[in-house]
C-alpha positions in Angstrom: 39.7 -25.1 -6.4 36.2 -24.2 -7.5 36.3 -27.2 -9.9 37.1 -29.5 -7.0 34.4 -28.1 -4.8 31.8 -28.5 -7.6 33.0 -32.0 -8.2 32.4 -32.9 -4.5 29.1 -31.2 -4.3 27.9 -33.3 -7.3 29.2 -36.4 -5.5 27.3 -35.5 -2.4 24.2 -34.8 -4.4 24.5 -38.3 -6.0 24.7 -39.8 -2.5 21.7 -38.0 -1.3 19.3 -38.9 -4.2 20.0 -42.7 -4.1 17.2 -43.6 -1.6 14.7 -41.5 -3.6 15.9 -43.0 -6.9 15.3 -46.5 -5.6 12.2 -45.9 -3.5 10.1 -48.6 -5.1 12.8 -51.2 -4.6 13.4 -50.1 -1.0 9.7 -50.3 -0.1 9.4 -53.7 -1.8 12.4 -55.1 0.2 11.2 -53.6 3.4 7.8 -55.2 3.0 9.0 -58.6 1.7 12.4 -59.1 3.5 12.8 -56.5 6.2 15.3 -53.8 7.2 18.4 -55.9 6.9 17.7 -56.5 3.2 17.2 -52.8 2.7 20.6 -52.1 4.4 22.3 -54.6 2.1 20.6 -53.1 -0.9 21.8 -49.6 -0.1 25.3 -50.8 0.8 25.6 -52.1 -2.8 24.3 -48.8 -4.2 26.8 -46.8 -2.2 29.9 -49.1 -2.4 29.7 -50.7 -5.9 29.7 -49.0 -9.3 29.2 -52.0 -11.5 25.9 -53.8 -12.3 23.4 -53.0 -9.7 25.6 -50.4 -8.0 26.0 -46.6 -8.1 28.8 -44.6 -6.6 31.4 -46.7 -4.9 32.4 -44.4 -2.1 35.4 -46.4 -1.0 36.8 -46.7 -4.5 36.6 -42.9 -4.9 38.4 -42.4 -1.6 41.2 -44.8 -2.6 41.4 -43.2 -6.0 42.0 -39.8 -4.5 44.3 -40.8 -1.7 46.1 -43.6 -3.6 46.2 -45.5 -0.3 45.7 -49.1 -1.5 46.0 -50.3 2.1 42.6 -48.9 2.8 41.0 -51.6 0.6 39.2 -54.1 2.8 38.9 -57.9 2.3 36.7 -58.1 -0.8 33.0 -57.6 -0.4 32.5 -57.7 -4.2 33.8 -60.3 -6.6 33.2 -61.8 -10.0 33.2 -65.5 -10.6 33.4 -67.4 -13.9 31.1 -70.4 -13.2 31.1 -71.7 -16.7 32.9 -71.6 -20.0 30.3 -73.8 -21.8 28.7 -72.0 -24.7 27.0 -73.3 -27.9 27.3 -69.9 -29.8 30.0 -68.6 -32.1 29.7 -64.8 -31.6 32.3 -63.3 -33.9 33.6 -60.7 -31.3 34.0 -63.2 -28.4 37.2 -64.9 -27.5 35.4 -68.1 -26.8 34.9 -68.6 -30.6 38.6 -68.5 -31.2 40.1 -70.5 -28.3 40.8 -74.2 -28.0 40.0 -74.3 -24.2 38.2 -77.2 -22.6 34.7 -76.2 -21.8 34.2 -76.4 -18.0 31.7 -75.5 -15.3 31.6 -75.1 -11.5 29.4 -77.5 -9.7 27.2 -76.1 -6.9 29.6 -77.6 -4.3 32.7 -76.2 -5.9 31.0 -72.8 -6.2 29.8 -72.9 -2.6 33.3 -73.8 -1.3 34.8 -71.0 -3.2 32.3 -68.2 -2.5 31.9 -69.1 1.2 35.5 -67.8 1.7 34.1 -64.3 1.5 32.1 -63.9 4.8 31.3 -60.2 4.1 30.3 -60.7 0.4 27.6 -58.2 -0.6 27.8 -58.2 -4.4 28.7 -60.8 -7.1 28.7 -60.9 -10.9 28.5 -64.6 -12.0 29.0 -64.8 -15.7 32.3 -65.8 -17.3 33.0 -66.7 -20.9 30.0 -69.1 -21.2 26.2 -69.2 -21.1 24.9 -69.3 -17.5 21.9 -71.5 -18.1 24.1 -74.2 -19.7 25.4 -74.8 -16.2 22.7 -77.1 -14.7 23.5 -75.7 -11.2 23.1 -72.0 -12.2 19.8 -71.4 -10.5 20.9 -73.4 -7.4 24.0 -71.2 -7.2 21.8 -68.0 -7.4 19.5 -69.4 -4.8 22.4 -70.0 -2.4 23.6 -66.4 -2.9 20.2 -64.8 -2.5 19.6 -66.8 0.8 22.6 -64.9 2.1 21.1 -61.7 0.7 24.0 -61.1 -1.7 23.3 -58.9 -4.7 23.4 -61.2 -7.7 24.1 -59.8 -11.2 24.9 -61.6 -14.5 25.1 -61.1 -18.2 22.9 -63.1 -20.5 21.7 -63.3 -24.2 18.2 -64.4 -23.1 18.3 -67.5 -25.2 17.6 -70.1 -22.5 15.2 -68.1 -20.2 11.8 -69.7 -20.2 8.8 -68.7 -18.1 9.7 -71.1 -15.2 13.3 -69.7 -15.0 12.1 -66.1 -15.3 9.6 -66.6 -12.5 12.4 -68.1 -10.3 14.7 -65.2 -11.0 12.0 -62.8 -10.0 11.1 -64.7 -6.9 14.7 -65.0 -5.8 15.1 -61.2 -6.2 18.1 -61.2 -8.6 19.3 -57.6 -8.5 20.3 -57.0 -12.1 20.6 -58.8 -15.4 22.6 -57.3 -18.3 21.2 -58.3 -21.6 23.8 -58.7 -24.3 22.3 -57.2 -27.5 24.6 -56.0 -30.3 22.1 -55.1 -32.9 18.6 -53.8 -33.4 17.8 -55.9 -36.5 17.7 -59.6 -37.0 20.4 -59.4 -39.7 22.9 -57.4 -37.7 22.3 -59.1 -34.4 22.6 -62.7 -35.8 25.6 -61.8 -38.0 27.5 -60.8 -34.8 25.9 -63.1 -32.3 26.1 -66.3 -34.4 23.8 -69.0 -33.0 21.5 -66.5 -31.2 18.0 -65.7 -32.2 17.0 -62.0 -32.2 13.2 -62.5 -32.0 13.5 -65.2 -29.3 15.7 -62.9 -27.2 13.3 -60.0 -27.5 10.3 -62.2 -26.8 12.0 -63.6 -23.6 12.8 -60.1 -22.4 9.1 -59.1 -22.9 8.0 -62.2 -21.1 10.2 -61.5 -18.1 8.9 -57.9 -17.9 5.3 -59.2 -18.1 6.0 -61.6 -15.2 7.6 -58.8 -13.1 4.5 -56.7 -13.6 2.2 -59.7 -12.6 4.3 -60.4 -9.5 4.6 -56.6 -8.7 8.3 -56.9 -8.3 11.0 -54.3 -9.2 13.6 -57.1 -9.5 15.5 -58.0 -11.6 16.4 -54.6 -13.0 17.2 -55.1 -16.7 20.1 -53.3 -18.4 21.4 -53.6 -22.0 25.0 -53.8 -23.2 25.7 -53.0 -26.9 29.3 -53.7 -28.0 30.1 -51.2 -30.6 31.9 -52.3 -33.7 32.1 -51.7 -37.5 29.1 -53.9 -38.2 26.6 -52.2 -35.8 27.6 -48.7 -34.9 25.0 -47.2 -37.3 22.3 -48.8 -35.2 23.2 -47.1 -31.9 20.4 -44.5 -32.1 17.9 -47.3 -32.9 19.1 -49.2 -29.9 17.9 -46.3 -27.7 14.5 -46.5 -29.4 14.4 -50.3 -28.9 15.2 -50.1 -25.2 12.6 -47.3 -24.8 9.9 -49.4 -26.5 10.2 -52.1 -23.9 8.8 -49.9 -21.2 9.7 -50.0 -17.5 12.9 -52.0 -17.1 13.4 -51.2 -13.4 14.8 -48.4 -11.3 18.4 -47.5 -12.2 18.3 -49.3 -15.6 20.7 -48.2 -18.3 21.9 -48.8 -21.8 25.6 -49.1 -22.1 27.5 -48.7 -25.4 30.9 -50.5 -24.9 33.9 -50.2 -27.2 35.1 -53.5 -28.6 37.8 -55.0 -26.4 39.9 -56.2 -29.2 42.5 -59.0 -29.8 44.2 -60.2 -33.0 41.4 -62.3 -34.4 38.8 -59.6 -34.1 40.8 -56.5 -34.9 39.0 -56.1 -38.3 35.8 -55.3 -36.4 37.3 -52.6 -34.2 35.9 -49.1 -34.6 38.6 -46.6 -33.4 36.1 -43.7 -33.3 32.3 -43.4 -33.5 31.3 -40.9 -36.2 30.3 -37.6 -34.5 26.8 -37.5 -36.0 26.0 -41.1 -34.8 27.3 -40.3 -31.3 25.3 -37.0 -31.0 22.2 -38.6 -32.4 22.5 -41.4 -29.8 22.9 -39.0 -26.9 20.0 -36.8 -28.1 17.8 -39.9 -28.5 18.6 -41.0 -24.9 17.9 -37.6 -23.5 14.6 -37.2 -25.4 13.3 -40.7 -24.6 14.6 -40.6 -21.0 16.9 -43.7 -21.5 20.0 -43.6 -19.3 22.7 -43.9 -22.0 26.2 -44.5 -21.0 29.5 -45.1 -22.8 32.6 -47.1 -21.8 35.9 -48.1 -23.5 35.0 -45.9 -26.5 38.3 -44.9 -28.1 41.7 -45.3 -26.5 42.2 -41.5 -26.1 39.1 -41.4 -23.8 40.4 -43.9 -21.3 41.3 -42.7 -17.8 44.8 -43.1 -16.6 45.8 -46.4 -14.9 46.8 -44.2 -11.9 43.1 -43.8 -11.2 42.3 -47.5 -11.3 40.6 -49.2 -8.4 39.1 -52.1 -10.4 41.5 -54.4 -8.5 39.1 -54.1 -5.5 36.8 -56.5 -7.3 38.8 -59.7 -7.9 37.9 -62.0 -10.7 38.0 -65.8 -10.2 38.6 -67.5 -13.5 37.4 -71.1 -14.1 39.9 -73.5 -12.5 40.2 -71.3 -9.4 42.7 -68.7 -10.8 42.6 -65.4 -8.9 42.9 -62.3 -11.2 42.9 -58.6 -10.3 39.7 -57.7 -12.2 37.5 -58.5 -15.2 39.4 -56.1 -17.6 42.1 -58.7 -18.2 39.5 -61.1 -19.7 38.2 -61.2 -23.3 41.8 -61.0 -24.6 42.1 -64.6 -25.8 45.2 -65.2 -23.7 44.0 -67.7 -21.1 47.4 -69.3 -20.7 48.9 -65.9 -19.9 46.3 -65.3 -17.2 46.8 -68.6 -15.6 50.6 -68.0 -15.6 50.4 -64.6 -13.9 47.4 -65.3 -11.6 47.9 -64.4 -7.9 47.0 -67.9 -6.8 44.6 -70.7 -7.1 41.6 -71.3 -4.8 42.0 -75.1 -5.3 45.5 -74.9 -3.8 45.2 -72.3 -1.1 42.5 -70.1 0.7 41.7 -66.8 -0.9 42.7 -65.0 2.4 46.3 -66.3 2.0 46.3 -65.1 -1.6 44.8 -61.7 -0.9 47.3 -60.9 1.9 50.3 -62.4 0.1 53.2 -60.0 -0.4 52.9 -60.4 -4.2 49.2 -59.3 -4.3 49.8 -56.5 -1.8 52.7 -55.2 -3.9 50.5 -55.3 -7.0 47.8 -53.2 -5.4 50.5 -50.7 -4.2 52.0 -50.4 -7.7 48.9 -49.9 -9.8 48.3 -46.3 -8.7 51.9 -45.2 -8.4 52.6 -42.9 -11.3 56.4 -43.3 -11.3 56.5 -47.1 -11.0 56.5 -49.8 -13.7 53.2 -51.2 -14.8 52.4 -54.7 -13.4 52.3 -57.1 -16.3 48.7 -58.1 -15.8 47.8 -54.4 -16.3 50.0 -53.8 -19.4 47.9 -52.6 -22.4 44.7 -52.5 -20.3 41.6 -52.0 -22.4 39.8 -50.1 -19.6 42.6 -47.7 -18.5 45.4 -46.0 -20.4 48.8 -47.5 -19.5 50.8 -46.1 -22.4 52.5 -43.2 -20.6 53.6 -45.4 -17.7 54.8 -48.2 -19.9 56.8 -45.7 -22.0 58.4 -44.0 -19.0 58.8 -46.8 -16.5 58.4 -50.1 -18.3 56.5 -53.3 -17.5 57.2 -55.3 -14.3 57.0 -59.0 -15.2 57.7 -60.4 -11.8 56.3 -59.0 -8.5 
């Protein structure tokens, strides 16, 4: 009982400090765009946990009550707008597949995203490089005109001064920089085709422009995918992030366990050595870098019964509607197309979301004594082993 009370007091404390934590951003938005923009900004902070968000009040409520019916029509989504990439990163599924490289045109994207009238947050990335889609900036501009929080992941290879200035002027909320090494040798061995010095130079250039334009946006975060080739550089990654200076309010450095599949199993690190982990944590504390960890070791994963990731649908290239982004990066695109809940080129999202199949899926995910829906089996973000062992996998819903 005392534990539960403490937990909720901490939660209330987190809610209370958000306006203070983001005071610069709030004042900036109030001055430049008005109260409506501030309200939308705070909505994201309170109702989203991913890039640019904080606490996700509704997710926590549904997690505790297990009433999936409380989930509203999605106000946060992820869209794969391109699968075009000129890199051969050794831990990315794109390197190993034989898929046709595609992209969404601006008109296709607009038709898709305009089906979400209450959309407040979007991650537009996918298994490709954003700036290789010639409509990428046009897509971002369309979203920002609607005051939708825009977030994406990028390796900072194609960002020049003109593009950086545009991203700042549009007020992109958050960019996650994919950086899996702190030395040229390690970084370029993993991210084949990327240029370590160029990426760092482009990050510094964007930060300089932010300062010149006196803008808190975009916030820059870093994602470091831990594997056998780079884990020793984790403490140095904290130092590197710290050396860049002010990255924006709410910035973080996330160390992510490798989401593995057959072709990259040899790079998987089942457990980070204790001394490396402790040194990384201490570095973060001493240098005041917000260090976070996710998907680090299967034993550390939360139970699938606690999952609310399905509240954030993922739309794969080709219009296929999936429950979340956790099913991606598994190098099984045919499987995902087969079990997708529908296709936006064939029917409206509203029909798909309220279909009996999708509703049953949402009901089943959190039910401890029910089979695991096939799309969730072997999830790399949540532990499904106990449920699979006791109740099996449901292939057809």
